[in-house]
Structure formats: structure tokens, C-alpha cells
N, C-alpha and C positions, 0 to 999 in steps of 0.2 A: 336673661337681661329683661327688666321690666318695661314696657312702654311708657314712656313720659307722658302723663296727663297734661292735655292741652285744650283749653277752650278757644284759642285766638283762630283767626281766618286761616285757612288754606288754601293758598292758589290752585286753581283747578288748571290742570292740563287738557287739551283737547282731547287726549288720549284716555282720561279718567273722569269719572263723576265722583268727587271726593266730598262736595258739599254745594249747596245754593248759594251761600254769601257771596261769592265770588263768580258766580255764573252770570252771564249777560242777559239781558231782556231777549235778545234775539235767540240765544241758546235755549232758554227755558220756553219759550214760545215755539222753537222748531220741535222740541221734545214733546210738547203737548199736542201740537198738530199731528205729529207722526203717532202718538198715542191714539188719537180719535180714529185714526184708519183701522185699528185692530179692534175697536169695541163690536162691531158688526160680525166681524169674523169670529170672535169669541162665543158669538151667540148663535152661529151656524152650526149645522150639523157636521160639516168638514172643517177641522180648526188646524190642520198641518200645513205649513209651508216648508220651504226648503232653503230660506234666505241665509241661514248659518248651517247649511249642510256641510259637514266636514269640520266644523269649528268644535273646539272642546271648551266648556264652561266648568269651572270648579267652584262650589259653594263652600265657603268657610263661615260657619256659623259658632263663635265661641260663647254666644248667650243663648237661652231658649228662644224659641221663635215658632210660630204657627203659621200665620198669615204671610210673612215678608218671606220665609223660608220656601214656603209652598209654592207661592205665586211665582218666585224667581225659577224655582225647578220647572213649574208649568210653562212659564214664559219660553224657556230655553228650550224645551221640548216641542213646544207648538211652533217654534221657528227652525227646528230640524237640527239643533246642536245636540252633541253628546255632552251629556251633563253628569257630574259626578258631585254628590253631597257628601263631604267628609264627616265622618263620626268622629267629633273632636275628643268624646271620651276615651276611645280607643287610639288616639293618634300618639306620635312621640312628644308632644308637648306635654303629656302626663308622666314621661320621663325625664322631663327637665329641658327639653328642646325650646330654645327661643322662637320667636316670631320670624326673625331674620334667617334663621336656618330651616324653618319650614318653607319660607318664600323661596329661598334657593333652591331647595329640594324640589317645590312644585315647578319651579322655572324650568329646571333642567327636563321637565316633562313636556314643555313647550305648549302649554295652554294658550288658548286665545282670550281668555277673559276670566278673572277672578271675582266673585262676588263676596266681600267680608263684612260679617258683623262681629265687632269687638267690644269688651267691656271698657277699654281705655280710649280717651279722645285722642285723635291722631294717628291711631294704628292703621287704618286705610292708606294715609298718606305714606307712611314708613314703609308700607308693601309695595306701594306703587313705585317707590324708588329702588326697589331690588328686584323687580321683574321685568320682562320687556313685553307682556300683554297689558290689555286694558283692565282697570281697577274699577268696580263699582262699590261705594260704599251703602252698606244696608243698615247702618246705624252704628256709630262709634261714642261710647260712654256718653256725656252729657252734651256732647258738641252738635252733632247733626244726623239728621235721617232723610236725605235728600228725595229719595223716591216716594217716602210718605207724603211729603209735602206737595211733589208733583201730582199724585193721585187724588189728594185732597182737592187741588186746584182744578183737576180735571172733573171732578165730581159735581163742585160748584158750578163750573162752566156748562155741564151736561145739564144740570136743572135749572140753573137762574140765566143761562146765556151769556154771561160775563162776570168778572170779578172787579173790574175797574168801577170805582164809585160805591161799592157795596161797604156795609160795615159789619166786620167780623170781630166776635168775641171768642177769646182763646181763654179758657178757664180751669183752674185747676194747679196742678204741680207744675208751675211754670219754672222753678228753680232748677229741677233735675231734668226737665223734658228737653230731649233733643227734637222731638217732633214740634215742640213750641217754637223752639229756636229757628228750624228749617222753614215753618210756616210764617212766621214774622218776616224773615227775609223774602219770602217769595210772594205774600200776599201783597206787602209793601211795594215790591218790585212791579206788580201788576196793577198797582192803583187802588188798592183797598184801603179803608181806613180800620185800623186794629186796634180792639181794646184788649188789655189782658187783666184777668181777675183772679185774685188768690189771696189767702191770709198773708199777713206780712212775712211770716216763717218760710213761705214758700215763694216769695217774690225776690227775685234778684236784685240787689242794691242798685245796679247800673241798668236796669230795665228801660229807663226813659231815654237811653241814648240809643235805643234800638228803633227809634221812631214811632212808638205806640203811646197809648193812653194807659195808664194803671190804675186799677181800681181794688179796693178790698171789700167794697159793698156789691153784691149781685144786683140789686135793683138798678142802682147807676151804671152799672158795668154793661148790663144787658139792654139798657134803655135805646130803641131804635135800631137794634142790630138785626141783619138779615140771615146771618148766619151764627149758631152758637157752637163753638167747637170744644167739647169736653176733653179732658186729659186724665190718663191713668195716673194714680198715686204711685210713684217710684220707690216702693218701699225697699227694694233692694239697694238703693243709692242713698238712703238716708242713714246718716250716722249721727245718732242723737235723737231727741224728741222734736218733733216738728208739730206734732197734732196732740191735743188733749185725749182726743178719743175719735174713732170713725163715726160713732153717731151724732157727735156735736159737729163734724165735718160736714156730715150728709145734711145737717140742718141748716148750715150757713152756706155751703158751696155746692151740695149735691143739686143736680138739676131736677126739678119737679115740675107737674103742669103748673103749679102756681108761680113758680118762678119764671118759667118761658114766657108768661103773659108780659113779662115787663120788656121782653123784645117785641118786634113788629109782628103782626097777626099770622104773616105768611112765613115766619121765621122757619128755618130748617136747622136741625141738629146732627151733630157728627161725633164720631169717637174712634181713635185709631185702633182701640181694642189691645189685649183683652179687656172688657169691661168688669168693674166691680159693681154688680148691681146693688143698690140700696145704699151704696157709698158716694159714688161719683154721679150716678144717674138713676132715675126711677125706672123700674122694669118696664112698665107700661108704656112709658114715653119712649124707651128705646127700642121697642117693638113696634111703634106706632108708623106703619107705612106711609102715613100721610105727612109726617114731619121728619121721621128720621131716615138719615141716608147711610147708615152704618153697613148695611147689606150692599150697596151701591158702591161705597168705598172698597169693599173687598172685590167686588167683579172688576172695576176699572183699575184696581191695582195690578192685575195681570196684565192689562193693556198698555199701562205706563212702563211696567218692566219689560214688555216685550219691545217697545220703543227705544228704551235704555241700552237693550242688549244688541238691538239690530245697529244703532247709531255710534255706539261707543266701540262695539267689536269691529265694526267695518271701518271705523274713524270717518263717518259720514256727517257728524254734526257740524252745521252752521257755526262757525266760531268767529268772534269778534271782541276786541276788548272791553272789559267791563268797565262801567263809569266807577266802579269802586276800586280799579287797579290804579287810578290816577292820583 
């Protein structure tokens, strides 16, 4: 049975992290505050804790991943959990087993937490209804990527000291990007002003309903921005022709030193990775430690995922009704 694709809001349970959209401000801040505690630990010589000792974490990645899967794996091990990363190419899913049957099989093994990435929007929500343990969404279709938004927020706070009052530009393939959606929800929630920049073919028709300003011109969209967040072109999700050519895309929407001058003088750049150098971003700019936060995003991603594993696995997250639930 195929998972029904769905880009609509999914209500969070205190037990699961399924998305940012219905997370309350207090919940988001609790996760960020907890993540800050792990930054120095991860930089120390002794990184091992026993917070999740005796707990079992299963990683289910139905899509390729380097940063997210490895950081969740490392986060669980540093907290003392027993971590199992399933090889989906060798699983019964290749023999026709459904996601629901897989969930019931895993549930019978009594895991404490499942981390899932899936190509279909809504798959983590479906899984959470079939298992007794906590479920964390590591990215589902076009819908959301909550831990990426949280690590991006932590990275900005770590360098700028705050998010409230900042002007943040999100540039690139907005239409297909779950990273863009989660970041729009979280940055708005934390008080930032958000601009989105993309060609018309990669801009959602209903984007203005998300509380952002939309631009098709980089100069106008980057004007006065503190943070420039570039996105990967989601070629695997494009059905049809969205771009004339990669060369033309780079000319108008790829971030270069010249285009970065449209933003504030102290503007910083981000990218969730993997980067298409020379298409989405200039190589020298991506590697410039004075302006690029890319490596810091990867580092703080482990801290954020440690916080999520700790709080959701042990049901310690402070919860309150989200204003979006009313």
C-alpha cells in the first residue's frame, strides 16, 4: 500500500516530533536550549553519556542521506543508546512489504525510538500511529524536515545571538523543499522577517499565505538581509522542466560574491547540503570561513539531534498548546 502524499499540517504529539508547523514556541525553545548544552560536550575529548542507556533507537532511511543519518546515528551513540540503522535495500520492503507491516514488525521488537526519512509526505505520521515508541521525522517528501530547521536556528543563534528581528532570505527551490517549509515556520515563530527568492517555476503559488515576502529578483530579495540560506535543487522531485539550464539558474539565482553584496555587510550564508557547487553557490563563497556557516551547521546538527533524542525518547519535552491549534 502506497503512502498517501500530503503536504498539510500534521498535529504533533508530545511523544513525537513530526514537524515544526504545530510545535509551540515553548517547545521549540526547549529543544534549542537543550541542544546548547551538548555543543561543548561534542567538542570535548570525552563525548559519551548514559542518558539513553538501555534504550533502542532504529533509523529508517528510505532516501539517501549523509549528514542527517550519520548525525542521528552519532547522537544516539553519544547518549548511550543501542542504535540500529536498517539497510532499506536489503529489507522486506523490496519484496513488497508495506510501511505499515514494517512498522508492526519493528514495534514487536519494542524499540524506544524510531527516526524515519521517507520520500512520501505524511509517512512519519502514519508510522507514529502504528508503533508504541517515539517517532522523529528526519524528512518526509516535500512536507517538513524539523531537525534541519532546528539546527539552522541554533547555528544562527550561536553566531548572531538571536533570531528575533533578523532578516532572513531563503533562496532556491522553494517549491520542492521541505527544508524551506520547516525553516519558514520556525523563523517566523522565533520573530524573524523571512524573504523567499526563487524563479516563478520554483515558487509555490500559495507562498504568501506562509507569512513571507516573495521575490523573483535576487537583488531585491537579498536587500538588507542578515542571513542568506541557499537551498539544493531537488532534481529527484522535479517532474517536468522547471529550469532552462543549470548555467542560467546559476547566473540569476546562484549565490556569488557579487550577489552577496546586496545583503548586509556582515551577512552570513547557510546551505543544508549537499551543495551543487557552481549551480546553487560559488565554491569560494561556500568555503569562506568568514561568511559561511555550512560546517557549523553540520557540527550543531549533532547537538540538536541529541536534544531531540533525549527529550522525545524520555518524554521530557515541555509541551503546551500551540497557537496554531486554535
